[in-house]
C-alpha positions in Angstrom: 24.5 22.0 -19.8 22.9 25.6 -20.4 24.5 29.2 -18.9 21.1 28.7 -16.4 21.8 25.4 -15.5 25.5 25.7 -14.3 25.0 26.9 -11.1 22.2 24.5 -9.8 22.2 21.2 -8.3 20.9 18.3 -9.3 18.4 16.5 -7.5 20.2 13.6 -7.1 23.3 15.8 -5.5 20.7 17.1 -3.2 18.8 13.9 -1.7 19.9 10.8 0.1 19.3 7.9 -3.2 19.0 5.5 -0.8 15.5 6.4 0.5 12.7 4.3 -0.1 11.0 6.7 -2.9 14.5 7.5 -4.5 14.7 4.3 -5.3 11.4 3.0 -5.9 11.8 6.1 -8.3 14.2 4.0 -10.7 12.4 1.1 -10.5 8.5 1.8 -11.9 7.7 1.3 -15.7 7.6 4.8 -16.2 8.3 4.0 -20.0 5.5 1.2 -19.8 3.3 4.0 -17.9 3.2 6.7 -21.4 3.0 4.2 -23.3 -0.5 2.7 -22.0 -1.6 6.6 -21.5 -0.4 8.4 -24.3 -3.3 7.9 -26.7 -5.3 9.5 -24.1 -4.2 12.5 -25.3 -3.6 12.6 -28.4 -4.8 15.1 -30.9 -7.6 13.5 -32.3 -8.9 13.9 -36.3 -12.0 15.5 -36.7 -14.5 15.6 -39.5 -15.0 19.4 -40.3 -17.9 21.5 -41.2 -18.9 22.1 -44.6 -19.9 26.0 -45.2 -20.5 27.5 -48.2 -18.6 30.2 -50.1 -18.2 32.6 -52.9 -15.0 32.9 -54.7 -14.0 33.8 -58.7 -15.1 31.1 -59.9 -18.9 31.2 -57.7 -20.4 29.8 -55.3 -18.9 26.8 -53.8 -18.5 24.5 -50.8 -15.7 23.9 -49.0 -15.1 22.1 -45.6 -13.4 23.9 -42.8 -11.6 22.2 -39.8 -10.9 19.0 -40.6 -8.1 16.9 -39.5 -6.0 16.9 -36.8 -5.0 20.5 -35.1 -2.1 21.3 -33.0 -3.7 23.7 -31.0 -3.8 24.3 -27.5 -0.7 24.7 -24.8 1.3 21.9 -24.5 0.5 19.0 -21.9 2.1 18.4 -19.0 4.6 15.0 -18.7 2.5 12.0 -18.4 5.1 11.0 -15.1 5.0 14.1 -13.6 0.5 13.4 -13.4 1.2 10.0 -13.0 3.1 10.8 -10.0 0.8 13.4 -8.4 -2.1 10.7 -8.7 0.9 7.9 -6.8 1.8 10.4 -3.7 -1.7 12.2 -3.1 -3.5 8.4 -2.9 -0.1 7.4 -1.0 -0.2 10.0 1.6 -3.8 10.6 2.3 -3.7 14.4 0.6 -6.2 16.4 -1.6 -5.6 17.4 -5.4 -4.9 21.4 -3.6 -2.7 19.3 -0.3 -0.2 16.8 -3.3 0.8 20.3 -5.1 1.6 22.4 -2.2 4.3 19.7 -0.6 5.5 18.7 -4.0 6.7 22.2 -4.7 8.6 22.1 -0.9 9.5 18.0 -1.3 12.9 17.4 -3.5 12.5 13.6 -3.3 8.7 13.8 -4.3 10.2 15.9 -7.6 13.1 12.9 -7.7 10.3 10.7 -8.1 8.3 12.4 -10.7 11.0 12.4 -13.2 12.6 16.2 -12.2 16.2 16.8 -12.4 16.5 20.1 -11.0 14.5 21.5 -7.9 11.2 23.8 -8.9 10.6 26.3 -6.1 6.4 26.4 -8.3 3.4 24.6 -8.5 3.2 21.5 -10.9 0.3 22.3 -12.1 -3.0 23.7 -11.4 -5.0 21.5 -8.7 -7.8 21.7 -11.2 -6.1 19.9 -13.7 -5.4 16.6 -11.7 -9.5 16.2 -12.2 -9.1 16.9 -15.8 -5.8 14.0 -16.1 -8.1 11.6 -14.5 -11.1 11.9 -16.3 -9.1 11.4 -19.5 -7.5 8.8 -18.6 -10.4 6.6 -17.7 -10.5 3.8 -16.0 -8.8 1.6 -17.7 -5.9 4.0 -17.0 -6.1 4.0 -13.7 -5.9 0.1 -13.8 -2.5 1.1 -15.9 -1.1 2.8 -13.0 -2.5 -0.5 -10.1 -1.0 -3.3 -12.6 2.4 -0.9 -12.5 2.9 -1.3 -8.8 2.0 -5.0 -9.0 4.9 -5.8 -11.8 7.4 -3.6 -9.9 7.0 -5.9 -6.2 7.7 -9.1 -9.0 10.7 -7.2 -10.0 12.1 -6.1 -7.2 11.5 -9.7 -5.8 9.6 -7.9 -2.8 7.0 -10.6 -3.8 7.0 -14.3 -5.4 4.7 -14.6 -9.4 3.1 -18.1 -7.5 1.8 -15.8 -4.8 -0.7 -14.4 -6.9 -2.4 -17.5 -7.6 -3.8 -17.7 -4.5 -6.2 -14.4 -3.5 -8.5 -13.0 -1.1 -11.8 -11.4 -2.5 -13.9 -9.2 0.1 -16.5 -6.1 -0.5 -17.2 -3.2 1.8 -18.5 0.5 1.1 -16.9 3.1 -0.2 -19.6 6.2 1.4 -20.0 9.0 -0.8 -19.3 12.3 0.4 -22.5 13.6 1.6 -24.7 14.4 4.2 -27.0 12.2 6.5 -30.0 11.8 3.9 -33.2 13.3 5.9 -36.1 14.3 4.4 -37.2 17.9 6.2 -32.8 18.9 4.7 -33.4 17.5 1.2 -36.7 19.2 1.0 -35.3 22.3 1.9 -32.3 21.7 -0.1 -34.5 20.9 -3.5 -36.5 24.1 -3.3 -33.9 26.3 -2.6 -31.9 24.5 -6.0 -34.9 24.7 -7.7 -35.8 28.8 -7.1 -31.9 29.4 -8.2 -32.2 27.4 -11.3 -35.0 28.4 -11.8 -33.8 32.4 -12.0 -30.3 31.6 -14.2 -32.9 30.1 -16.7 -34.7 33.1 -16.8 -37.5 32.3 -14.7 -39.7 35.1 -12.4 -41.2 33.0 -9.8 -44.2 34.3 -7.8 -43.2 33.5 -4.8 -40.2 31.5 -3.2 -40.7 30.3 0.0 -37.6 31.2 1.5 -38.1 32.5 4.7 -40.7 30.1 5.5 -38.9 27.4 4.4 -35.6 28.4 6.2 -37.8 28.5 9.4 -39.3 25.3 8.8 -35.8 23.3 8.6 -35.5 25.2 11.8 -38.3 23.5 13.0 -37.9 19.9 12.2 -34.5 20.1 13.6 -35.3 21.1 16.8 -38.4 18.3 17.0 -36.6 15.6 16.3 -34.1 16.7 18.6 -36.8 16.6 21.4 -38.4 13.5 19.6 -41.6 15.2 18.9 -42.3 13.2 15.9 -46.4 14.5 15.8 -44.7 18.1 15.3 -42.2 16.7 12.8 -44.0 14.5 10.2 -46.4 18.0 10.4 -43.2 20.1 9.2 -42.2 17.5 7.0 -45.5 17.3 4.8 -45.6 21.2 4.7 -42.2 21.3 3.1 -43.7 19.3 0.6 -46.6 21.1 0.2 -44.0 24.3 -0.6 -41.8 22.4 -3.3 -44.6 21.1 -5.1 -45.9 24.6 -5.3 -42.9 25.5 -6.4 -42.7 23.2 -8.8 -45.8 23.7 -10.4 -45.2 26.9 -10.9 -42.0 26.5 -13.1 -43.7 23.7 -15.2 -46.1 26.3 -16.2 -43.4 28.8 -17.1 -41.1 27.0 -18.7 -42.7 28.2 -22.0 -41.6 31.3 -21.2 -37.7 30.9 -20.4 -35.4 33.2 -21.9 -32.0 31.3 -20.4 -29.2 29.4 -22.0 -29.8 25.7 -23.3 -27.9 24.4 -20.3 -29.7 26.6 -18.4 -32.7 24.9 -19.4 -31.2 21.1 -19.1 -30.1 21.7 -15.7 -33.6 22.9 -14.8 -35.4 20.2 -15.9 -32.7 17.6 -14.8 -33.3 19.5 -11.2 -37.0 19.3 -11.6 -36.7 15.6 -11.9 -34.7 14.8 -9.1 -36.9 17.5 -6.7 -40.1 15.8 -7.8 -38.1 11.9 -6.6 -37.9 13.6 -3.4 -41.2 14.6 -3.1 -42.9 11.8 -4.0 -40.6 9.0 -2.1 -41.5 7.4 1.0 -39.2 5.8 4.0 -40.0 2.5 3.4 -39.1 3.0 -0.9 -36.8 1.1 -3.3 -34.3 3.5 -5.3 -34.8 6.4 -2.9 -32.9 9.7 -4.1 -30.1 10.1 -1.0 -28.7 13.8 -2.4 -30.0 16.1 -5.0 -26.5 16.3 -6.6 -25.4 12.3 -6.4 -27.9 10.4 -7.3 -26.2 7.7 -8.3 -25.6 7.1 -4.0 -27.4 4.0 -2.7 -27.9 2.6 1.0 -26.1 -0.4 1.9 -26.4 -2.3 5.3 -23.3 -4.7 5.9 -24.8 -5.5 9.5 -22.8 -3.7 11.4 -23.1 -2.4 15.2 -21.2 1.1 15.2 -22.9 1.7 12.0 -26.1 0.4 10.5 -26.3 2.0 7.0 -23.5 3.4 4.8 -24.0 5.7 2.0 -21.9 4.4 -1.3 -21.6 2.0 -3.5 -20.4 -1.9 -3.0 -16.3 -2.4 -3.8 -14.6 -5.3 -4.3 -11.1 -5.3 -3.2 -8.7 -8.7 -4.0 -5.6 -8.7 -2.3 -2.6 -11.8 -2.6 -3.5 -14.7 0.4 0.6 -14.4 2.1 1.9 -10.9 1.6 -1.6 -8.6 0.8 -0.7 -6.7 -2.1 -3.3 -5.3 -4.0 -4.3 -7.0 -6.9 -8.2 -5.6 -7.9 -10.5 -3.0 -6.3 -13.7 -2.5 -8.8 -16.7 -0.6 -7.4 -20.3 -3.0 -8.8 -23.4 0.2 -8.0 -26.8 -1.5 -7.6 -25.2 -3.3 -4.5 -25.4 -6.8 -5.8 -24.9 -9.9 -3.7 -21.4 -10.3 -3.0 -21.2 -13.7 -5.1 -22.5 -12.2 -7.7 -19.7 -9.9 -8.2 -17.1 -12.4 -7.3 -16.8 -13.2 -11.9 -15.9 -9.8 -12.4 -13.4 -9.2 -9.8 -11.4 -12.1 -10.8 -11.8 -10.6 -14.9 -9.7 -7.5 -13.3 -7.2 -9.6 -11.3 -6.8 -11.4 -14.5 -6.3 -8.5 -16.5 -4.2 -6.7 -13.8 -1.8 -9.7 -13.8 -1.7 -10.7 -17.1 2.1 -9.3 -17.5 3.0 -11.3 -14.8 1.7 -14.5 -16.5 -0.2 -15.7 -13.4 -4.0 -16.2 -13.0 -5.6 -16.7 -9.4 -6.5 -20.8 -9.1 -8.1 -20.5 -5.5 -9.7 -17.4 -3.8 -10.5 -17.1 -0.5 -13.6 -15.4 0.6 -16.5 -15.0 3.7 -20.0 -16.8 3.7 -21.3 -14.1 1.2 -19.7 -15.5 -1.5 -21.5 -19.0 -0.9 -23.3 -20.9 -4.1 -21.4 -19.6 -7.1 -18.7 -22.0 -7.7 -20.5 -23.1 -11.2 -19.9 -19.6 -12.0 -16.5 -19.5 -11.3 -15.3 -23.1 -12.9 -11.6 -22.1 -13.7 -11.0 -20.9 -9.5 -11.4 -23.1 -6.1 -13.2 -20.9 -4.1 -12.6 -21.6 -0.6 -15.1 -20.6 2.4 -16.4 -21.8 5.9 -19.3 -22.9 4.6 -17.4 -25.6 2.8 -14.9 -26.5 6.2 -15.4 -30.2 6.6 -14.6 -31.1 2.9 -11.3 -29.2 3.4 -7.9 -30.7 3.6 -5.2 -29.7 6.5 -4.1 -26.7 3.6 -6.9 -25.5 2.3 -8.2 -24.9 6.5 -4.5 -23.2 7.3 -5.5 -21.0 4.4 -8.9 -20.3 5.4 -7.3 -19.0 8.6 -6.4 -15.7 7.1 -9.3 -14.7 5.4 -9.1 -11.7 7.5 -6.0 -10.6 6.2 -8.0 -8.6 4.1 -9.8 -6.9 6.6 -7.1 -4.6 8.3 -6.2 -4.4 4.3 -10.0 -2.8 4.1 -9.1 -0.5 7.2 -5.8 0.9 5.8 -7.5 1.6 2.5 -10.3 4.1 4.2 -7.7 5.5 7.2 -5.0 5.9 4.8 -5.6 6.5 1.4 -9.2 8.1 1.6 -11.6 5.4 0.8 -13.4 6.8 3.8 -15.0 9.2 1.8 -15.3 9.7 -2.0 -15.0 13.2 -3.5 -15.4 12.6 -7.3 -18.5 13.3 -8.9 -20.6 10.4 -10.3 -20.4 6.3 -10.6 -17.3 7.0 -12.8 -15.6 9.2 -10.3 -16.6 6.3 -7.6 -14.8 3.4 -10.0 -11.5 5.9 -10.3 -11.4 6.5 -6.5 -11.7 3.3 -6.1 -8.6 2.1 -7.7 -6.8 5.2 -6.9 -7.3 4.0 -3.5 -5.7 0.5 -4.3 -3.0 2.3 -6.2 -1.8 4.5 -3.0 -2.4 1.1 -1.1 0.4 -0.8 -3.2 2.8 2.3 -3.3 3.2 2.6 0.8 3.4 -1.4 0.2 6.1 -1.2 -1.8 7.9 1.8 0.0 8.0 -0.9 3.0 8.9 -4.0 1.2 12.2 -1.5 -0.3 12.9 -0.7 3.4 12.9 -4.5 4.6 15.1 -5.9 1.4 17.3 -3.0 2.5 17.7 -4.2 5.5 17.7 -8.0 4.7 20.3 -7.1 2.6 22.4 -5.1 5.0 22.0 -7.7 7.4 23.4 -10.6 5.3 26.3 -8.4 4.9 27.2 -8.8 8.4 26.3 -12.2 9.0 27.6 -13.3 5.8 31.6 -12.8 6.7 31.4 -14.1 9.9 29.1 -17.2 8.6 32.0 -17.8 5.9 35.1 -17.6 8.8 32.9 -19.6 10.9 32.7 -22.6 8.6 36.1 -22.4 7.5 37.6 -23.0 11.0 34.8 -26.0 11.2 36.8 -27.3 7.8 40.1 -27.0 9.5 39.1 -28.7 12.6 37.2 -31.4 11.8 40.0 -33.8 10.2 41.6 -33.6 14.2 38.1 -34.3 15.4 37.6 -37.1 13.2 41.3 -38.8 14.6 40.3 -37.9 17.8 37.0 -40.4 17.4 38.6 -43.1 15.6 41.3 -43.1 18.5 38.7 -43.5 21.3 36.8 -46.3 19.3 40.4 -48.2 19.1 40.7 -47.6 22.8 37.3 -49.2 23.3 38.3 -52.5 21.2 41.2 -53.6 23.3 
């Protein structure tokens, strides 16, 4: 021990090691997680560039920058970053909040593999986003797989429970404002003017004052249900956006900005043209200028007719409700067409356990896909007459997935996805399931600990009572034989 650490207390001496999170820190397969994620952060070999050089023997060609570079600051421990992702989604925190609370919580630091208390932030909040993108969808699935295997090793769930699962779909909403035509048109005009200025294009007129006034009028007319005036205002907003678009198109040749600014301007122009020309009943509409992947999905809810995001499939075990799959499906496909892909992900996550799903309990949205999934038995209400008593009993627990989806949204951040792009949607769905499983494991460890405490109190009394009966049993049997003999006389 160094002199610096001689006067510092270890975290294991500062906390209660019976805390569920401290117990879970000893049960998680950290080595397996680090081995799976380490290739994503290895220094890659570069081809280099051929440059012309001149020495004593004349001009020659040399390859510069080839090989594996050791430049750059040392990366943070993988276990630390993985633990921050676990804690973020388990306790419904943002990137900024989780690093702040980590610096204050000694149990969280022990869970992250720290030996001594650290009062500083573990990292900058932006590093969590870069870590997510680096590990990708396969990396976050490894985190979900680790929680499933931990549930088996701690005997919180039996391996044969993974052979029967429940699958359902929901909508993971994107963090966008409700799409209104007048708002989209005004934002497109303002962003186009800003991008044109960054690209070095001077516009004759930006319509900033008129655009702001029209946006205010549109809100007032919509609130007062004066739809004729509202349509006239929206028509004028389309006209102004078209004027700005055409002027930028004419002056693209005079742009003096960087290549990145021109690329961003062209992207905004294409999206603004989509917003300008789309009509209420069109397909593949653009609902957010910064998130073109957003789709309008109607699930038939009375309280919320339309949801704007991406369709997400959720799979849980039939008996214990452990998450064994979460996957996004862009394009709003039919629920039944997503079942095979969801089962594929679940089978990958269950490889370490050696079990595969054999029965899948679903709702009526998954009818007609038995031929596409011949290796599993699909159970739903449409087959009720052909089901036996056991299968009908299984069908009664189909609704158990609904509260799990509710907890995913209210407690684990699936209510709104703040990550950018379709990749962000996919990562966010799996990470929400990871956070759900971590909280499930914490409750399971408490339950298992209480069970052990119960049996430690009951077992000695039970053994004493059994021994008492064993000593009194010969006396009771002899008394019975005497009663039989007296009756015979």
